[in-house]
N, C-alpha and C positions, 0 to 999 in steps of 0.2 A: 375894218373896224379895229381899233386899238384896244387891247386888254392887257392890264398888268397882271403878272403872275402873282397870286396871293402868297406864294411860298418863297420865291427868290427876288421878286420885284421887277424882273425883266419885262420890258414892254414888247408885246407880241402883236403882229398884224395878222388878223384873221378875216378872210373874206366873209361877208355876211351870210352868203349861201353855205358856208362850211361850219357855222356855229353849232349846228346839230350833229356834227361829226365827232364830238368829244375831242376837241383839239388839245394838244399838250404844249407845254412851254418849250420853246426852242432852246432854252438854256439849261433848265434843270429837268425837263421832260416830265414834270408833274402835270396833272390835269389843270387846264386853265379855267374850266367851268365846272368845278366839283358840285355835286348835288347835295352837299351838306355845308353848313356854315363854317367859315374859316375865321380863326382868331387872329387879329392884327394888333400890333403894339403902336405906341405913339409914333415911333420912327417909320413904321410901315404904312399907316393910314393915309397921310396926306399924299404921298406919291401914288398910292393905289387909286385914290379918288381922282387925282389929276390925270392919270394915264389909262383910265377905264371908261370906255364910252357907253357901256351898258348901264342900266339903272343899278344902283347899289343901295341895299337896305341894311342899315347899321343898327345893331342891337347893343345899346349901352347898358351894362349889367354889372353886378358884383356877386361874389361868392356867398356873402352873408345875407343876401336879399331873398326872402321867401317868395315874393311874387316873381322875381327873376328866375328862380328855380322852376316855378310853375310854367313860365313862359318858354323855357328852353326847349322842351319837346315839341311845342307848337311851332317854334321858329324852325326847328329841324324838319318837321313835317312839311312846312311851307316851302322850305328850300328844296326838298325832294320833288316838289310839284312845279317849280318855277325855274327852268333853266335860263329863262330870259332876264332874270334878276339875280344879281350877285348878293349873297347873304353873308354879312360880316358881323362878328361879335367883337366888342371892345370892352374889356374889363375896366370899368371907370376908376377902380382903385389903383390899378397898375398903369393905366394910360391917363394920368392926371392932366397932361397938356391937352390931349384931345378932348377930354371931358370939359376942361375950362374953355377951350376954343369953341366948342359947340354949346356952351352954357347949359350943361346938363345939371338940372336941379332936382330931379327925381328919377328913380329907376324902377323898372325898366323903361327906357325911352328909346323909341324907334325913330330913326331919321332916314328919310328917303332922299337919295342924292342922284341927280341926273343932269347931264349937260353942264357940269361945272358948278352946280348950285344945289342948295337944299330946296326940295320942292314940297316936302310935307314932314310933319312931326306928330308923333303920338306917344303919350305916356300911359303906362298901364298894360295889363295882360290882355291878350286877344287870342282867340282860337285860330288855328291855322287857316281855316276857310275865311274868317273875318279879316285876318291879316292880308291874305292874298287879294281879297276883294278891295280892301282899303288901298293897298299899294298899286294895284292895276288901275284903280279908279283915278289915281293921281298922275300916272305916267301918260304923257302925250307923245305917241310914236309918230 
């Protein structure tokens, strides 16, 4: 399975049976599958999505957004419980190209990406348990 490093962007090949062994990037040696959300920029998001075969849940948010601030701890809690899904945060004010590409009209907006395409979208705040149930219900393994 191919997984892009969320820190340096290097593409790593990890055998499926080794995904639960806390693999590190071969280039920068950071955790490939951190159990917390990772922030990505405009320049980082497209290559990350193109080179990661695991499902990716993207949280489009902004610092001034009250509901986004309420959603942040729920998103973090969900990330800690789901090593099989990559959790990415994208600040829509800083990553305007990505926000435009994904047609973000309200925040927080969650986009679930898998196998090279968007498979689901949700706008608004969810509890961690709801978020995980929603995401896992969309993914066809």
